[in-house]
N, C-alpha and C positions, 0 to 999 in steps of 0.2 A: 924662506918659507914657501917656496914655489909649490910644494906638494900639497899645501893646504888650499882647499877649494872654497870659493866664496859664492854665495847666492843670497836671495831674499825670499822669505816666506811671509804669507799673509797671516796675521794673528790679531784677533780682536780689532779688526779694521785698520791695522797699521802694517806697513812693510818692515819687517825686522831683518837686519843683516845677520847672516849665519856663516860661520867658518866651520869646515868639516875636513877630517882626514881619517882614513881607515874604513874598514867595512866589517860586517858581521852583526850577530844578534846582541853582543855585549856592548852596551852603549854607556858612554860617560859624557855627561853634560856639565860644562864648566860655566860658572856664574862669576862675573867680574865684580870688582869694587870700584872705588874712586881714588885717584884720577886715572883709573885703568880702563881697559877696553878688551875686546877679544884678544888683542895682541899680547896682553900680559900673561896669557896662558900658552904662548907659542911653544915653549920648551916642553911643557907637560903634554900638550896635544900630540906632538910628534912622538914622544916617549910612549904614551899609552897606546897609540896606534901601532907602533912597532911591537908592542906586547900583545897585540891581538884584539884590541878594542876599537870601536868606532867612537871617535872623539868629536864632540860638537860644542861650539861656543857661539852664543849670540850676543850682540850688543843690545842691552836693555833699551826700551823705548826712550827716545830723546838722547841717546848716547851714540857716538860714533857714526856709523852709516845707517842706523835705524831711523825711522821717521819719528818726529815729535808727535806727542798727543796734541789735540787741538787746543787744550788748555793745560800746559805743563804745570802751572801753579796749583792744579787740583789733583795731580798724580799722587798715588799712594803705593805703599808696599804691596797692597792687595792687587793692584794693577800689574805689578811685576810678576807676582805669583801666577796670575791668570795668563800672562804672556808666556810664561814657561810651560804651563799646561797646554796652551794653544799650540805652542811650537811642537811639543811631543805629539799632539794629535795630528798636526799638519804633516809631520814626517812619518806618521804611522808607527810611533814608538809607544809601547804599552808601559814600559818600566825602564828606569835608568838609574845609574849611579850618579850622584851629584858631588861635584867638587867646587867649593865656593870660597871666596876670599873677601875680606873686609865686609862691606854692607851686603854683599851677596850672601853672606852667612845668614842674615835675617830672612832672605827670600828662601834659601834652602831649608831653614828651620820651619818656616811657615808651610812649605810644601810637605815636609815630613809630618806635620800635625794635621794639615787639611786633606792631603792626598797620599796617605801612606801606601795605597795600592800601586802608586806610580813610582815609588822610591825604593831602590834596592839597598843602597848605603848612602851615607852622607859624610863627606870629608870637608872639614872647615880649616881655613888658615887665617890667622891674624885676628879673628874675632870668634869667641866661643859661642856655644848654642844659647842664643837669647832671642826673645821676641821684641818687636817694637814696643816701646813703653818701658823697657829695661826693668821689669818689676823686681827681679832679685837684687838689683843694685839701687833701688829707690832710696833707701835710707842713707846711701853714700852720696847721692847727687848734690846735696847742699855743699859738699866739700869742693866742688869744682870751682876753680877761680873764674872770675867774671871775664878775664881776657882769654879764656880757653877758646881755641879756634872753633869748636863745634857750636858754642854759644854765640860767637860772633856771626857765623854763617847761618844761624837759625833766624836772624833778624832780616826780614825782607829789605832789600836795597843795600845793605851794608857790604856784603860780599860782592855784589854786582859793581858797586863803585870802586871797591878795592881791586878786583880783577880787571876792571875796565881800563885801568891805567897801563896795562901791558897787553901784548899779543898773547894768543892762546898757548903758544909754545913756551913762552916765558912763565906763564901762570903754572903750567904743568911741571916745568923744570923746578920752580920754586917749591911746589908742593911735594914733588918726589924727594927733593933734598931734605925738606922739613920732616917728612914722614919716615925717612930712612934713619933718623936719629933715635936715640934711646930716651929722650925727654919729650914730653908732650909740648906741642907748639902753644905758647901762651904769650899774649901781648902784655907788656909790663904796665902800660897806662892805657886809659880810654882813648887817647889820641893816636896811639900806635896801631897801625893796621897789620893784619896777619902776613900779607905779602912782604912787608918791610922787615920781617924776621930773618929773611934770607937775602943777602946781597947778590945782585945779578952776576957778580964775578965768581961766586962760590962754585967750585967744580962739582960735577955730577958724581954720584957714588961710583966706585971703580968698576962695578959690574954692569953699569948702564952706559951705552955708547951714545954719541951724538946722533947716530942714525936711529937709535931707539927713540930718543926724545923727539926727533923730527917726525917719526911715525905717530906718536901720541899727539904732538902739536897739530899735525894736519887733520887728525880725526876730531880733535876738540875744536879746531877752526871751523869744521863743517857743522858740528852739533851745537857749539856754544855750551853754556853752563846752566841754562834755565831749568831743565829737568834735573840735572845733577844736584843743584842746590835744593830742589824740592824733595827729591828722594836720593840720598837718605836724610839730609840734614834737617829739613823742616817738617819731617814726619817721624823722625826717630823717637821722639819722646811721646808720641801718641799711641795709646794702647790699640792693639788689633783685636782685642776681645778673645784671645786664645790662651790666656794665662794658665788655664787648668789642663791644657793638653800635654801629652807626653809623646816622645819620639821612640818608636819601637824598633826602627831600623838600626842596624849596626852603625856606629859613628866613630870617626877618628878626628881628633883635634890636634893640629900641628901649630905650635906657637913658638916664636922666636924669643929667646931669653932677653934679647936686646930690643925687642919691639916696644915702642913708646906706649902702645895700648896697654901693656902690662901695668902701667902706672895710673890707669884710669881708676878712680876710687872704687874699691871693693872688688875689682875684677880679678886680681891675682888670687885673692882668698876664695872667690867663687870657683876658680879652677882648681887650685891646689888643695883645698879642703875636701874636694869631692862633691860639693853642693851641686855642681853642674850635672852630676850623675843622677840626681833625683829627677831631672828633666829628661835625661838621655841615659837610661840604665845600662845599655849595652855600648858603652863608650870606652875607647882607648885614648889616652892623652900622651903626646910626646912633645918634648921641648928640644929645639935646636939651639945649642949653646951660643952660637955666633949669629943666629938668625935675627933679622930686623923685620919690619912690617912687610917688606916685599921679599920675603924669604924664597918664594918660588922663582923669582928672577935672580936673586942674589946667589942662591945655592941650589940651582936646578937639579943637579945630579942627586943630591941628598933628598930633596923633596920628591923627585920622580921615583926613587927607590921606595920611599915610604908609601906613596900612593899606590904604586903597582903591587907591592907586597900585600897591602890591605885589600885591594880589589881582587887579586887572585885568591885570597883566602875566603872571600865572600861571594865569588861569582857562581852563578847557578849553572 
């Protein structure tokens, strides 16, 4: 990834790490999820740059090589949205295509509602168009089992104690293995911790190398998990007050059929019945038959083709 250039920009009083490749007026901003970082978009950044776009990815505040906010436990999705706008301003970019994964989908969705003039298109992977508070799924939330990993990590202190038994590389390895499965990670008893759902000897998915996991491990070694546990997990159920908004920009949703997220209560119906299109009227939905939650790393050529085809169709 030598051709990807790295720098820091000042945004909202924090230094944010930025990775870039490519030049020109057509800009694609990639927003990462958890336990990801700019590196999770490495295949897509190179591909879109080769297709004539300027590719930019930044580590969210408190992630990777970006600075932590002074009080990580008070961070919100709104802060992440403000950081994205400040990044565009700092780089002199008036409008961009957004490509987002996992919780980055919430940031992109909020940008589409709050700042439509800055958004050309929105492509989401792994999580559909939803806002924090999950209002379309509210009636299904009581069906979530108490051992579900999101509920465990929502409790201050519990994930910290669980993660604290291992080094950062081992934590990220375990989460990557868990999230690559087709079943949601759920602890069987109150005494079982989420990290114990994966044995340390379990091999990585075949599409991830030891070098890849070392890269993630080193970045999370630097950043820790304070901000990552706050956003998304401890703010995910809090409404951002935008439930009446709609996204007018063209959208593309890429979901893996084997993504464990598809078994989140109510989510598959939200996508497949077309209810999501009430929120995003100009939306295309595509499913990858073998895709898991990390489809962009698992099947990069397939995902790159989908992204570039959509971008080319909607580029000005």
